[in-house]
N, C-alpha and C positions, 0 to 999 in steps of 0.2 A: 391809103389803109382804110379799111370800112368801119364806118362809124359804131359803138359798142352799141348793143340794143338795151335799151331800159330795161330796170329791174322789173317793172311790172309788167311789160310785155313779155319779156324773156320768162316771167312765173306764169301769165296766162295761157302762153304757149306749150309750156310744160304740164300744167293741171289740164289741159284740153288732150293733151296726148294720154296722161294716167288715163281720164276717163274714156277715153276712146278705147284704150287697153282693156278696161274693166267691164265695159259692153260687150267685148269679143268673148271675155271670158265669163259666160253667163252662168258656168256652171257653181265657179267659185262664188258669185254673188249670191245665187239662188240656195249654196249651203250656207253661207251666213246669214242668211235669213231664217231659213229652214231648221236649221241645227237649234238656236234658241226656242223659237216656236215648238217644235216638240218635245225640246225638253219642259218649256212651260205646260203644254198638254199632260206631259209626263207626270210631273210633281201635283198638277192641280187633280187629275182625274184618278189617278192611281195611288200616289201617297197621301195626296189633300185630304182624303177619310180618315185616315190614320193620323196623320200630324194636326187636323183642326177638323172635329168632326162637325163644327158648326156650318163649314160650308163656305168660310170664309178667308181661306188659305189662299186663294188667287189673290186677294188683296195685299197679302203679306208678302210673296212670292215674285210678283210682278218689277218692283224695284232691283230685286236682284237680276234677274232674267235681263231686263234693260242692258244694264252693266255686262251679263254675259256675253249678249248680243253684240255689246261694244267694242268687247274684249277681242273677239271671234273676227269680226270685221277689220280691227286694227290691224290684226296678226298677220294679213296678206301684205300690210306692206314690209312687214321683214323681206318675204321672198321675193317682192317687185325690185325693193332696192339693191337686195343680194345679187339679182339676175341681172341690173344695171352694172354692178361694179364689177362681174366679173365675164359680161361677155364682150368688152372693149368699145362699149359706144359711149363711155364716158372719154375715152381718151378722143373719140372723132368731136364730141363737143368742147373739147378743151382747144380745138384747133377754131372755133368759131369765136367772134366777137361778141360772147356771151358772158352770163355768169354761172359756171356749169352747177353751184351747188342747186340751183333753181331746179336740178333732175329731183332732187329730194323735197324741196317745197311742195313741189308739183305732186309727188306722191302723196304727200300728207296731206294737201287742199283736197285732192280727189277722193282720199281716204274717210275724210271728214265728213264730204258730201254723200259718199254711198253708206256711210254708216248712218246718218242723220237720216235719210230713206229707210234703212235697215229699221231704226227705231221706231220708226211713224207707223211701221208695217207691223211690229210686234206689239205695239201700245194699240193698235187697230185690231187685231186679233184678240189681244187682251180681254177688252171690251166687250167681244162677241163672247169669251165665254164667262164673264159675269165681273170683269173688274171695274169697281164703282167708287173712284177718286170723288173726295169730296172739297178739291183744293178750288181756291178762287183762281182770278185770271193772274194776280200777280205771284201768287204760289205756283203756277204753272210757269211763268216768266223762270221763276228763281230754279225751278227744276229742270226746266228745258237747259238754262246758262250752265248749271253744274253738269249735266250730262255731255254737252257740248267742252267743256273745258276738259271733262275726263277723258272724253275721246282724242281729244286734241293733247292730250299728255300720253297715251297710252300710243298712239300713234307714232309720236317723236321717239318713244322709247324702241316700239317696235323698228322703228327707220334705223336706230343707233345699231341695234341686236344685227339688223341685214347688213350696215356698214362692217361692220370689226367681226362676221365671220366670214368663211371661206367659200360657200357656195348656198345657193339656195335651199337646198337642203338641210344645212347645218342651219341655218336663220331658222328655217320651221321647225325644228326639233328644239332650238334654245329657245324662240319666242313661245313655244309651247307650254313651258312652265309657267310664265306667267298667268296663262290662262287657270291655271287651278286655285288663282288667289278668291275669286269668289266663294270657291267652294270650303274654305277655311275662312269663311267670315259669317256675317250674320243674314247674307243672302237667302238660304232655307229655311234654316231654325235657330232660333236666339241662342247667342253664344252661351247662356247661362247652362244649355242644356249639353255643353261638350264636356270631356274631359276636364279635368283642373288643368291637368298640364299643355291643356290647347287653349284654354280660355285667354289666356294670356298673350298669345299671339294674336289670335280672331279679335281682339276686342282692339288693338294697337295696331292691326297692319293696315295700310291707307285704305282698304276696299269698304271697311266696314263702315266707320264715318260718311262716306259717300251715300253708302246705302241708305243708313238710317235718316240722313238729311232728306236724302230724295223721297224716302217714305214718308218720313214725318209733312214735308211739302203736300205732298199730293194726299195723305190718308190723314193727316193731324193728329198723328204721334208726337210725341216730345221731341222735339230735336235737342234740346239742350246745348251744350259745347259741339256738337256733331260737324254743325255747319261751319266754326270757324278750323275746325281740325278738318272738314273735307278741303275747303279752300287751299288751306294751308300746303296739306300734303300733296294736291294736286300742282299747285303753283310751284312748289320746293322740286319735285320731279318734273316737270315741265322745265325749267332751268337747268337742271342737270341733263335731262335728255338732249336738248338742244345743243347746249356746249360740248358735251359728248360728239352728237354729229357733226358739228363744225370742226371740232380737232381730227374726227375720226377721216371725215371727206377731204381734211386737207392732207391727213398723211398719206390715205389712201391713192387720192389724184395726183400726189408729186407736187401740189402747191404750199 
Protein backbone atom coordinates (compact mmCIF):
# COMPACT_ATOMS: atom_id res chain seq x y z
CA UNK A 1 0.00 0.00 0.00
CA UNK A 2 1.47 3.41 -0.93
CA UNK A 3 2.67 5.55 1.93
CA UNK A 4 0.35 8.57 2.39
CA UNK A 5 1.88 11.89 1.38
CA UNK A 6 2.54 14.33 4.19
CA UNK A 7 0.08 17.14 4.79
CA UNK A 8 2.72 19.76 3.94
CA UNK A 9 3.73 18.04 0.70
CA UNK A 10 0.11 17.58 -0.38
CA UNK A 11 -0.71 21.22 0.26
CA UNK A 12 2.39 22.39 -1.59
CA UNK A 13 1.29 20.40 -4.65
CA UNK A 14 -2.24 21.79 -4.59
CA UNK A 15 -1.06 25.37 -4.01
CA UNK A 16 1.17 25.00 -7.06
CA UNK A 17 -1.75 23.56 -9.02
CA UNK A 18 -3.99 26.53 -8.14
CA UNK A 19 -1.26 29.06 -8.96
CA UNK A 20 -0.71 27.44 -12.36
CA UNK A 21 -4.44 27.66 -13.02
CA UNK A 22 -4.33 31.36 -12.12
CA UNK A 23 -1.43 32.02 -14.47
CA UNK A 24 -3.34 30.33 -17.29
CA UNK A 25 -6.40 32.48 -16.61
CA UNK A 26 -4.75 35.87 -17.09
CA UNK A 27 -8.03 37.59 -17.99
CA UNK A 28 -9.57 36.79 -14.60
CA UNK A 29 -6.44 37.88 -12.75
CA UNK A 30 -6.24 41.16 -14.67
CA UNK A 31 -9.92 41.90 -14.07
CA UNK A 32 -9.48 41.37 -10.32
CA UNK A 33 -6.76 44.04 -10.45
CA UNK A 34 -8.15 46.44 -13.06
CA UNK A 35 -11.69 46.73 -11.74
CA UNK A 36 -10.69 48.14 -8.31
CA UNK A 37 -8.14 50.40 -10.01
CA UNK A 38 -10.81 51.74 -12.38
CA UNK A 39 -13.18 52.30 -9.46
CA UNK A 40 -10.46 54.21 -7.60
CA UNK A 41 -9.82 56.39 -10.63
CA UNK A 42 -13.57 56.89 -11.08
CA UNK A 43 -14.15 57.99 -7.50
CA UNK A 44 -10.95 60.06 -7.35
CA UNK A 45 -11.26 62.02 -10.59
CA UNK A 46 -15.00 62.07 -11.28
CA UNK A 47 -16.75 61.96 -7.89
CA UNK A 48 -13.84 63.09 -5.70
CA UNK A 49 -14.19 66.78 -6.48
CA UNK A 50 -17.84 66.80 -5.44
CA UNK A 51 -17.30 64.64 -2.36
CA UNK A 52 -14.20 66.49 -1.15
CA UNK A 53 -13.31 69.76 -2.96
CA UNK A 54 -9.99 69.91 -1.10
CA UNK A 55 -8.65 67.14 -3.34
CA UNK A 56 -7.88 64.76 -0.46
CA UNK A 57 -10.61 62.29 -1.26
CA UNK A 58 -8.07 59.79 -2.58
CA UNK A 59 -6.66 59.49 0.95
CA UNK A 60 -10.13 58.64 2.23
CA UNK A 61 -11.15 56.16 -0.45
CA UNK A 62 -8.00 54.02 -0.83
CA UNK A 63 -8.58 51.80 2.26
CA UNK A 64 -12.02 50.89 0.93
CA UNK A 65 -10.64 50.21 -2.54
CA UNK A 66 -8.04 47.88 -1.02
CA UNK A 67 -10.78 45.78 0.59
CA UNK A 68 -12.85 45.93 -2.59
CA UNK A 69 -9.85 44.58 -4.47
CA UNK A 70 -9.48 41.79 -1.90
CA UNK A 71 -13.15 40.89 -2.24
CA UNK A 72 -13.07 40.71 -6.03
CA UNK A 73 -9.89 38.66 -5.94
CA UNK A 74 -11.28 36.23 -3.35
CA UNK A 75 -14.56 35.73 -5.20
CA UNK A 76 -12.89 33.62 -7.88
CA UNK A 77 -12.19 31.01 -5.20
CA UNK A 78 -15.89 30.14 -5.07
CA UNK A 79 -15.91 29.40 -8.80
CA UNK A 80 -12.66 27.41 -8.65
CA UNK A 81 -13.85 25.27 -5.75
CA UNK A 82 -17.27 24.69 -7.34
CA UNK A 83 -15.56 23.62 -10.57
CA UNK A 84 -13.44 21.04 -8.74
CA UNK A 85 -16.45 19.74 -6.82
CA UNK A 86 -18.60 19.27 -9.95
CA UNK A 87 -16.18 18.03 -12.61
CA UNK A 88 -15.39 14.72 -10.90
CA UNK A 89 -11.75 15.41 -10.05
CA UNK A 90 -12.42 15.07 -6.31
CA UNK A 91 -13.32 11.40 -6.87
CA UNK A 92 -9.93 10.95 -8.54
CA UNK A 93 -8.15 12.57 -5.61
CA UNK A 94 -9.98 10.26 -3.18
CA UNK A 95 -8.27 7.26 -4.77
CA UNK A 96 -4.84 8.69 -3.97
CA UNK A 97 -3.01 8.41 -0.62
CA UNK A 98 -3.46 12.12 0.09
CA UNK A 99 -5.68 14.38 2.16
CA UNK A 100 -8.18 15.51 -0.47
CA UNK A 101 -9.23 18.55 1.62
CA UNK A 102 -5.88 19.96 0.47
CA UNK A 103 -7.56 20.86 -2.82
CA UNK A 104 -9.48 23.52 -0.85
CA UNK A 105 -6.51 24.76 1.16
CA UNK A 106 -4.56 24.95 -2.09
CA UNK A 107 -7.18 27.25 -3.60
CA UNK A 108 -7.16 29.40 -0.45
CA UNK A 109 -3.36 29.76 -0.32
CA UNK A 110 -3.13 30.56 -4.04
CA UNK A 111 -5.91 33.13 -3.71
CA UNK A 112 -4.07 34.77 -0.81
CA UNK A 113 -0.93 35.08 -2.95
CA UNK A 114 -2.89 36.50 -5.91
CA UNK A 115 -4.68 39.00 -3.72
CA UNK A 116 -1.52 40.25 -2.04
CA UNK A 117 -0.02 40.88 -5.49
CA UNK A 118 -3.18 42.69 -6.61
CA UNK A 119 -3.24 44.74 -3.39
CA UNK A 120 0.36 45.86 -3.92
CA UNK A 121 -0.50 46.97 -7.44
CA UNK A 122 -3.58 48.88 -6.26
CA UNK A 123 -1.53 50.67 -3.58
CA UNK A 124 1.11 51.48 -6.19
CA UNK A 125 -1.48 53.07 -8.49
CA UNK A 126 -2.97 54.93 -5.51
CA UNK A 127 0.43 56.45 -4.75
CA UNK A 128 0.70 57.61 -8.36
CA UNK A 129 -2.67 59.41 -8.20
CA UNK A 130 -1.94 61.21 -4.93
CA UNK A 131 -2.39 58.80 -2.03
CA UNK A 132 -0.12 60.06 0.76
CA UNK A 133 -0.17 57.84 3.88
CA UNK A 134 1.71 59.05 6.95
CA UNK A 135 2.01 55.66 8.65
CA UNK A 136 5.09 54.49 10.49
CA UNK A 137 6.72 51.15 9.72
CA UNK A 138 4.86 49.49 12.61
CA UNK A 139 1.54 50.96 11.45
CA UNK A 140 2.18 49.66 7.93
CA UNK A 141 2.82 46.21 9.39
CA UNK A 142 -0.43 46.41 11.35
CA UNK A 143 -2.40 47.47 8.26
CA UNK A 144 -0.84 44.73 6.11
CA UNK A 145 -1.52 42.14 8.81
CA UNK A 146 -5.18 43.15 8.97
CA UNK A 147 -5.46 43.08 5.16
CA UNK A 148 -4.01 39.55 5.10
CA UNK A 149 -6.46 38.45 7.82
CA UNK A 150 -9.35 40.00 5.88
CA UNK A 151 -8.30 38.32 2.61
CA UNK A 152 -7.95 34.96 4.37
CA UNK A 153 -11.38 35.32 5.96
CA UNK A 154 -13.16 36.25 2.74
CA UNK A 155 -11.32 33.56 0.77
CA UNK A 156 -12.50 30.84 3.14
CA UNK A 157 -16.04 32.27 2.99
CA UNK A 158 -15.99 32.12 -0.79
CA UNK A 159 -14.53 28.60 -0.65
CA UNK A 160 -17.48 27.55 1.53
CA UNK A 161 -19.90 29.11 -0.94
CA UNK A 162 -18.22 27.18 -3.74
CA UNK A 163 -18.64 23.95 -1.79
CA UNK A 164 -22.35 24.30 -1.06
CA UNK A 165 -23.48 25.52 -4.48
CA UNK A 166 -24.33 23.17 -7.30
CA UNK A 167 -22.35 24.75 -10.12
CA UNK A 168 -19.64 27.35 -10.84
CA UNK A 169 -22.22 29.81 -12.20
CA UNK A 170 -24.30 29.51 -9.02
CA UNK A 171 -21.17 30.01 -6.91
CA UNK A 172 -20.38 33.18 -8.85
CA UNK A 173 -23.91 34.49 -8.32
CA UNK A 174 -24.13 33.78 -4.59
CA UNK A 175 -20.62 35.02 -3.95
CA UNK A 176 -21.35 38.30 -5.71
CA UNK A 177 -23.68 39.29 -2.86
CA UNK A 178 -20.71 39.60 -0.49
CA UNK A 179 -19.07 42.10 -2.84
CA UNK A 180 -21.79 44.67 -2.08
CA UNK A 181 -20.78 44.97 1.58
CA UNK A 182 -18.03 47.60 0.98
CA UNK A 183 -20.59 49.86 -0.71
CA UNK A 184 -22.74 49.72 2.44
CA UNK A 185 -19.90 50.78 4.72
CA UNK A 186 -17.64 53.77 5.29
CA UNK A 187 -15.52 52.83 2.27
CA UNK A 188 -16.66 55.68 0.02
CA UNK A 189 -18.53 58.12 2.27
CA UNK A 190 -18.84 58.57 6.05
CA UNK A 191 -21.72 56.55 7.44
CA UNK A 192 -23.26 59.64 9.06
CA UNK A 193 -24.12 60.94 5.57
CA UNK A 194 -26.32 57.90 4.90
CA UNK A 195 -30.06 57.67 5.64
CA UNK A 196 -30.71 56.96 9.31
CA UNK A 197 -32.24 53.54 8.60
CA UNK A 198 -29.04 52.48 6.82
CA UNK A 199 -26.54 53.86 9.34
CA UNK A 200 -27.21 51.10 11.87
CA UNK A 201 -26.27 48.40 9.39
CA UNK A 202 -23.33 50.34 7.93
CA UNK A 203 -21.82 51.01 11.36
CA UNK A 204 -22.15 47.45 12.66
CA UNK A 205 -21.33 45.28 9.67
CA UNK A 206 -17.85 43.67 9.54
CA UNK A 207 -16.39 45.80 6.72
CA UNK A 208 -16.69 49.20 8.41
CA UNK A 209 -14.38 48.55 11.41
CA UNK A 210 -11.81 46.93 9.11
CA UNK A 211 -11.81 49.96 6.82
CA UNK A 212 -11.69 52.43 9.71
CA UNK A 213 -8.78 50.54 11.28
CA UNK A 214 -6.78 50.49 8.04
CA UNK A 215 -7.61 54.15 7.46
CA UNK A 216 -6.52 55.01 10.98
CA UNK A 217 -3.24 53.11 10.69
CA UNK A 218 -2.35 54.57 7.29
CA UNK A 219 -3.75 58.09 7.60
CA UNK A 220 -3.63 58.78 11.34
CA UNK A 221 -7.39 59.06 11.89
CA UNK A 222 -8.74 57.81 15.25
CA UNK A 223 -8.98 54.02 15.41
CA UNK A 224 -10.81 53.88 18.76
CA UNK A 225 -12.38 50.43 19.28
CA UNK A 226 -12.48 49.67 15.56
CA UNK A 227 -9.25 47.67 15.74
CA UNK A 228 -10.67 45.18 18.24
CA UNK A 229 -13.94 44.93 16.33
CA UNK A 230 -12.08 44.41 13.04
CA UNK A 231 -9.93 41.57 14.39
CA UNK A 232 -12.87 40.07 16.27
CA UNK A 233 -15.12 40.06 13.21
CA UNK A 234 -12.41 38.57 10.98
CA UNK A 235 -11.38 35.84 13.43
CA UNK A 236 -14.99 34.88 14.17
CA UNK A 237 -15.95 34.71 10.49
CA UNK A 238 -12.74 32.84 9.68
CA UNK A 239 -13.50 30.14 12.26
CA UNK A 240 -17.08 29.85 10.98
CA UNK A 241 -15.93 29.69 7.35
CA UNK A 242 -13.29 27.01 7.99
CA UNK A 243 -15.76 24.92 9.98
CA UNK A 244 -18.37 25.35 7.24
CA UNK A 245 -15.81 24.26 4.64
CA UNK A 246 -14.76 21.16 6.56
CA UNK A 247 -18.32 20.01 7.18
CA UNK A 248 -19.44 20.73 3.61
CA UNK A 249 -16.40 19.03 2.11
CA UNK A 250 -16.90 15.87 4.16
CA UNK A 251 -20.54 15.76 3.11
CA UNK A 252 -19.82 16.45 -0.57
CA UNK A 253 -16.86 14.08 -0.84
CA UNK A 254 -18.64 11.24 0.94
CA UNK A 255 -16.18 11.11 3.85
